[in-house]
N, C-alpha and C positions, 0 to 999 in steps of 0.2 A: 468576505467569504474566506473561510479557512480550510486548509487541507484537513482531512480526517487524520488525527495523530497516529492512529493505529495502522491505517492503510496507505497514507500519503496521497490519497486521491481526493480531489476537490469536487464533491457532488454539487449538482444544481440546487439552488436555493430560491426562495421567493423573490429576492432582490434581482435575480437574473431575468425575471419575467416582467419587471415593472413597465417597460415601454410597450411590450406586447399586450399586456392587460389594458393599458391606457388606450391603445389603438383598437383592439378587438373587443367585442362584447357579443354575447349571445342575444342581448337585447336587440341588436341590429338584425339578427337573423329571424327571430320569432315575431314577425309582424306581417300585416298585409302589404305586400309590395304593390304599389299603384302605378309604377312606370318602369320602363326598361332602364331608365337612368338610375333608379334605386337598385336594380339588380347589378348594373355596371359598378355602382359604388360598393356593393357587397363584394363583388369579385375583386375589385381594386384593393379594398381593405384586406381581404384574405391574402392577396398576393403580397401586400406590404408586410403583413405579419410574417408570412412565410420567409420573406427576404430578411426580416429582422432576426429570424432564427439562425441564420448563417453564423454570426459571431458566437452564439451559444454552442453550435456544433463544433466550431473550431476550438473553442475552449475545452470542450469535452475531449476532443481528440488529443490536444496538448496535455491535458491532465492525465489522460490514460497512458501516455507515453513515458510517464515518470516511473521511477523505481517504486514498487517491485515489479510492476507489470511489464516494463520494457525488457526484463530478463526472460520473459516467457516466449515460446515459439508461436506468437500470435500477433496479428496486426489489427489495430482498430482504425478504420478508415471511412471515407465517404463513398457511398454507392449511389451514383446518379440514376434517376429513374426517367423513363421516357416522358413522364408528365412534367418534367422540369424541376421536380423536387429532388432534394438530396437526402438520403437516409444514411444512418450510421450502420456499418457492417463490420463483422469480424471476418478476417481473411487468414488463410494459412500463411506461414512464413514465406513461401514462394509467391504469394499474392496471386495465385492462379485458381483458387478454389474457395468456396465458402468456408469460413473459419468456425461455423457453428459446431461441427463435430469436434474440432480441436478445442474450442471453448468448453464444450460439455465435458470432454475428457479432463481438461486441466482443472476446472472448478471442482470436480469430484475426486481428483487424485490426492490421496492423503500424503503423497511424497512431495507435493507442492507446498511451500511454506504457507501457513495459515494466513499470514498477512497478505500474501499475493492472492489467495483464494477469496479473502474478504474484499479486497480491492476489485477483483473481477466481478463479484456480486454487486457492489455499488455501481460499477460502470454499466453492468448489464441492466440494472434497474433504470438508470438514466437513459440508456440506449432504447429500451423498450418504450418508455414514456415519450421520449423525444420523437421516435418514429411514429408513434400513435398520433402525436400532435401534428406532425408533418402530413400524415395520411389524412387526418380530418380536414386540415386546411386545403389540401389538394382536392379532396372530395367536394368541399364547399365551392372552390374555384370552378371545378368542372360542372357542378350542378347549376351554379349561377350563370355560367356561360350557356349551358344547354337550355336553361329556362328563358334566357334572353332570346335565344333563337326561336323557341316555341312561341313566345309572346309576339315576336316580330312576325312570325308566320301567321299567327291568328289575326293580327292587325292587318296584314296584307290581304288575307282572305276576306276579312270584313269590308275592306275598301274595294274588293273586286279586282285586286292587282295580281291575284294568284289563284289558281285552281289546282286542286289535288286530284290525282287519279283515283278511281273508285276503290281500289284495293290497297290503299296506303296503310302500311302497318306501323307507321311512326307515332301512333296515338298514345304512347306511354304516358 
């Protein structure tokens, strides 16, 4: 993987995803799940892939801190979510507010060197795609867990181990 000679930024490439592609596959998602164990495996695999994304995230952050972006009044950092996932965020220089307005102003400011603006665009593309991937993995994890709970509840109802109140609204 090489830095872009124009911007100095090292964007993500296919090689960065080799292990994630090996572990994850939509083939494992689009099938009839026959047991709670299969759902647990789906959740576990999605968690594993999400954990494998951590080194990519760190590499993106390190790459974004190089010249010319490090000269700008903007911080590229990790923003943890309540779900346990980490997302890439722009922050202002004081690191107390979202950096999205600052990013928007910098990338469109003709006084900022073109090389820095080009690097910001490359970083933003990677940030958007990375965050989408983390969001999808987090969604799969949550859905697999909720599906496990619903299957377990249905099995317990079937065995007579559980009764539901008449007006239960959880039938989503």
